[in-house]
Every structure is written in structure tokens, then in C-alpha cells.
VMD Tcl script that draws the C-alpha trace (Angstrom):
set ca {
  {-19.55 19.49 6.86}
  {-19.37 15.73 6.48}
  {-16.22 13.99 7.58}
  {-15.49 10.48 6.42}
  {-13.35 7.97 8.27}
  {-11.79 4.88 6.78}
  {-11.55 1.37 8.14}
  {-9.37 -1.22 6.52}
  {-10.01 -4.86 7.39}
  {-8.02 -7.81 6.16}
  {-10.29 -10.80 5.63}
  {-8.97 -14.10 4.48}
  {-11.12 -16.11 2.10}
  {-13.76 -13.42 1.75}
  {-15.94 -12.05 -1.00}
  {-18.03 -8.95 -1.65}
  {-21.30 -10.69 -0.84}
  {-20.00 -11.76 2.61}
  {-18.99 -8.20 3.47}
  {-22.31 -6.76 2.33}
  {-24.18 -9.46 4.24}
  {-22.23 -8.66 7.41}
  {-23.04 -4.96 7.05}
  {-26.74 -5.66 6.51}
  {-26.98 -8.18 9.34}
  {-25.27 -5.83 11.80}
  {-27.06 -2.66 10.70}
  {-28.72 -1.91 14.04}
  {-25.51 -2.39 15.99}
  {-23.56 -0.25 13.51}
  {-26.13 2.54 13.82}
  {-25.72 2.42 17.62}
  {-22.22 3.82 17.06}
  {-23.69 6.90 15.36}
  {-23.02 5.66 11.83}
  {-25.13 7.34 9.17}
  {-23.68 5.55 6.15}
  {-21.17 2.79 5.64}
  {-19.74 2.19 2.20}
  {-17.54 -0.43 0.65}
  {-14.82 0.65 -1.76}
  {-11.60 -0.67 -3.22}
  {-10.87 -4.05 -4.74}
  {-13.88 -5.77 -3.15}
  {-16.33 -3.51 -4.98}
  {-14.84 -4.57 -8.31}
  {-14.45 -8.16 -7.05}
  {-10.72 -7.95 -7.80}
  {-9.59 -8.84 -4.27}
  {-6.92 -11.41 -3.58}
  {-5.69 -13.16 -0.44}
  {-3.76 -10.02 0.61}
  {-6.57 -7.52 -0.01}
  {-8.10 -5.38 2.71}
  {-11.79 -4.63 2.94}
  {-12.03 -0.86 2.81}
  {-15.03 0.78 4.46}
  {-15.98 4.42 4.32}
  {-17.82 5.58 7.44}
  {-20.01 8.67 7.72}
  {-21.27 9.51 11.19}
  {-24.49 11.30 12.08}
  {-24.01 14.95 12.96}
  {-22.55 15.22 16.45}
  {-21.75 11.49 16.60}
  {-18.25 11.58 15.08}
  {-16.40 10.98 18.31}
  {-13.26 9.08 19.16}
  {-15.29 6.69 21.32}
  {-17.79 5.88 18.57}
  {-15.01 5.32 16.06}
  {-12.96 3.09 18.37}
  {-16.04 1.14 19.46}
  {-16.90 0.63 15.79}
  {-13.37 -0.61 15.14}
  {-13.52 -3.07 18.04}
  {-17.00 -4.16 16.97}
  {-15.72 -5.08 13.50}
  {-12.65 -6.76 14.95}
  {-14.79 -8.93 17.23}
  {-17.47 -9.54 14.62}
  {-15.02 -10.57 11.92}
  {-12.34 -12.03 14.19}
  {-9.76 -10.63 11.80}
  {-6.96 -8.09 11.73}
  {-8.23 -4.53 11.69}
  {-6.38 -1.32 10.83}
  {-8.20 1.85 11.88}
}
mol new
graphics top color blue
foreach p $ca { graphics top sphere $p radius 0.5 }
foreach p [lrange $ca 0 end-1] q [lrange $ca 1 end] { graphics top cylinder $p $q radius 0.2 }
display resetview
């Protein structure tokens, strides 16, 4: 059974291409947290975001890697990488 977890990140002055670029550039580090797939959804996908929009990410972990530690480390990684407010 696949379990998905959601991250919501508020980025000021951001666009879809920046988010996708960040995901691609940090792919190896993201995979170190046991992430199998990371997907973008919500207003950024449709490019309908505004200055109050969150970046919504859907996270699927590899089998056996969906742990509290991996999830929290992923949250802190994004917080440090983006230097923005993060709601996990």
C-alpha cells in the first residue's frame, strides 16, 4: 500500500518553474530521505498562485522508508533549502 504525505510551503515571489527547478536540482538529496516520487499540485500546477499561495507537494516514500525521521528531515531540508515558512 502506498501512503502519500503532504508538504505545504509558502514561497513569496515564486513560480512553477522555480519549484520544479529546485526539485530537479535537489533530486539526489531528496532521494536520500527515501523519497520515491515528489509531485507538485494545487495552484502552482495551474500557474494560478498568488502572494498568499502555498506550494503543495505530494511525497511518496520508497517501501520501508516512510518513517517519521525521513519525513521530518525532508521538511527541515525544504525549510533550509527554501528559507521559507514550512507547514508539514
